[in-house]
C-alpha positions, 0 to 999 in steps of 0.5 A, a space after each residue: 433430531 435437533 435443529 442446526 443453528 449457526 452463530 455469526 461466522 460459522 467457519 470458526 472451529 477449534 483444533 484440539 488434541 485427541 484428549 480434547 486439549 485446545 491447541 489452536 484454531 482453524 477455518 472450516 472450509 466445508 463439511 470435510 475440510 479445515 484449514 489451519 497452521 502446521 504447528 498447531 497440528 504438531 502441538 496436537 501430536 498429529 504431524 507426519 511422524 507424530 505420536 498420533 494420526 488424529 486431531 479433534 475439530 470442535 465447533 464453537 459457532 454451531 448449535 448443537 455443537 459438534 466435534 469430529 476426528 480429523 487428519 492431515 490430507 496427504 502432502 498438505 502439511 508445510 512447515 519450516 521451523 524457525 522461519 517466517 515461511 509456510 506453516 499451513 496444513 489442510 485437514 480432512 474430517 473423518 466424518 462430515 460436519 453436517 454444518 453446511 457451511 462453505 467458506 471462501 478465502 479471498 485474495 486481497 491487499 494486505 498493505 493496510 486495513 483493520 482485521 479481526 481474528 477469533 482464537 482460543 486463549 488458555 483463559 477462554 476456550 470458547 473463543 475470543 476476538 481480537 482486532 489488529 492493523 495490517 502493517 505489510 511486511 515484518 522484514 525483508 525475508 519470509 512471507 508472513 504479513 505483520 499485524 499490529 495491536 489497534 488499542 492498548 489494553 484490548 485482547 491480543 493474539 497469543 497461543 490459541 489463535 494460530 490457524 484462526 481466519 483473518 477477517 477483514 473489517 471495513 472497506 471493500 472486503 468487509 466480513 471476508 476471510 483473507 488469510 490465517 494467523 500463523 504466529 504472535 510476538 509479545 515483548 512487554 508492552 510490544 505486541 505483534 502478530 503475523 498472518 499468512 495471506 490467501 495467495 501464499 496459502 494457495 501456493 503451498 496448498 493448490 488443492 484448496 483452489 481446485 476445490 473452489 475455496 478461493 476467490 479474487 484476483 492476484 496481486 501480480 499480473 505483470 509480465 508474461 511469466 509467473 513465479 521466481 525472480 528473474 536471474 541476473 537482472 541486477 548485474 546491469 548497472 542501469 537496471 540496478 539503478 532503476 530498481 533502487 530508485 523505484 524501491 526508495 520511492 515506494 518505500 518512502 510511502 511518498 504518494 504520487 505518480 512515477 513514470 518509468 521507461 522500459 524501452 528506448 535506445 537503452 533497451 532496458 526492458 521491463 525485467 527489472 520492474 517485473 522482478 521488483 514487483 515480485 519481491 512484494 508479491 505474496 505468491 511469488 514470495 513462496 517460490 524465492 528463498 530467504 537467501 535470494 531476498 537477504 543477499 540482494 543488493 540494498 534497496 532492491 527488495 520491497 516489503 511483503 504486500 507493498 504493491 497492492 496490484 500490478 497489471 500488464 496492459 499490453 494488448 488489453 482494453 480499458 475494460 480489461 484493465 478496469 475489470 482487473 482493478 475492480 476485482 482486485 480491490 473488491 469494487 463494483 465493476 463499473 466504468 473507468 470514471 466510477 473506478 477512478 473515483 473509488 480508487 482515489 478515495 480508497 482507504 488505506 490509499 492504494 499502491 498500483 503498478 500498470 506496465 506497458 501502458 503504451 502497448 494497450 489495445 487503445 493507449 490514448 483511451 486508457 490514459 484519457 479515461 482512467 490512468 490520466 485521472 489517477 495520475 493527475 490526483 494521485 499525490 493529493 489523494 495519497 495514491 502511489 501509482 507507477 506507469 510503465 511505458 515502452 516508449 515516451 509517455 504522452 505529453 501532458 501526463 501528470 507525474 511526480 517522478 520520471 524514471 526515464 532510462 534514456 541518456 541525458 543530452 546536453 553540453 559536451 563542453 566542460 569537464 565535470 567529475 562524478 563528485 561535482 555531479 553527485 554534490 549538486 544532485 544531492 543538494 537538489 534532492 534535499 531541496 526537492 524533499 523540502 519543497 514536497 513538504 511545504 507543498 504537503 502542508 500548504 499547497 493543498 490548502 490554496 486555490 490555484 497554488 504553484 505546481 510542485 515541479 516533478 522530482 528530477 533527482 531520482 532520474 539523475 541518480 540513475 544516470 549518474 550510476 551509469 555515467 560514473 562507471 565510464 568516467 570521464 563521461 560527457 553525460 556527467 556534465 549534462 547531469 550537472 547542468 540538468 540538476 542546476 536548472 532543476 534547483 532553479 525551478 524548485 527555488 521558483 516554486 518555493 518562493 511562489 508558494 511562500 508568498 502565498 503563505 505569507 499573504 495568508 498569515 498577514 491577512 490572518 494577523 490583520 483580521 485578529 488585530 482588528 477583532 481585538 480592537 473592535 472588542 475593546 471599543 465595541 464589545 464582542 456582541 456587536 452584530 454588524 461587526 460579527 456579520 463581517 467577521 464571520 465570512 472573513 474568517 471562513 475565507 481564510 480557513 475554508 479549503 481551498 483558500 482563495 486569497 483574493 476572496 479572503 483579502 476582499 473579505 478581510 478588507 471589508 471588515 477592517 474598513 468597517 472597524 476603522 470607520 466606526 473607531 474614527 467616528 467614535 
């Protein structure tokens, strides 16, 4: 008997019709089971009610090669033609493959990262690899994750790749299968494809979980119940406004920490937050119809996979929270400091939601050891972090946006209309956007820059949505006054940072002017002047830039240039 050998990734198999014509790809889970697309089985004529009962499974990574007849396992052919839903089937081999392979499908974030797929295009029935970039959702409806081409001219996904395993490349899940290819799109130079994540596959085929083929923690561990979206949550104006504001914040891709209130006198609860998270959850998407998603109000549905991890901290220890996040992101399960360090350096940056922070087993320890560090550095590291509190968040917790549902208290003197309040809040929002852009360009470059004030406009828009329903409302005046005060704070920040920018530009111009003068008088090879110029240039270029040190270094250089010129 010939000795059996594997190439890399022995789970790669081809799905043929009974005559041996390639129809697509599959993932060999063990000697008896293959995961593939339902439409691949239909192409082969072996779908329920088709012209035949069998397909043929052929190895491409084993020596000697083997082929086996297979059929659809009862109740495992899931396909809704013309939609971005389902399209998965589990095949049972009539005879064991004898390969000894066992493949794990991993639950993993799909918001970004590079993957590789191996399919069987018409020109190469032995198989060809193609790289792709995960791009989250391909639209508001459906449950397929979008993949985009990495480089123009590289091999791309086409018919024959459907059913292929999607293999993570780089990062914590490197070399692991995180889903299967379900469709391709080609329109001239525009090329894309779609995948079905492991969590969605599991919803349709729970048997693969029962057989032990799935590992990893789910994207959504928020709320006490699982599954479908909560009904009637958006009928309440406050919950609707909170949902829309948080959706805009997350959809913008803007990094930072958002603190949300889920308790207090408004009794708003967290049902709106749980619902929003589930619109992005690959598992929950399988329980929600396209009509529910497309019929929801604007800015109340996130793209598939937009939230990488969501966890309910109520009653949980620091170790519990750390354990979930470590498992979800494929990180070593170390202490909170080590986990925070890794999450802040993860690429692509993560999007996290932690609810019930102040109802954790030890809220102070959770904030002190983990969440406070993440909140403080989220914006500078690209992380998007949402922290939910039933009561007031701890004083001093760094945040970039506060979606506090509580009414805004202030003066009841004077009468402000909805239009007046909206106008000043709109101006504030524009100024906050400009300040954030300035901070992103320059604030991160300086040592000890002025701190960007938290965005106030999102919370004010939430309260406006409630107050305008009962106009005339004394809260409109409070909203107006708060916006005016916030505009003043943003203006102070803008002036302070621009002063630093102008100082830096003045020093850079002065240094260059004197370098040119020195070259004209003494040439470019003057050693003494070069020794003074180099540290001055470094001080103006090395982040974080310390303007005090840079000014001192520039002054030393310019003084020496002027002295030498004066001495002739």
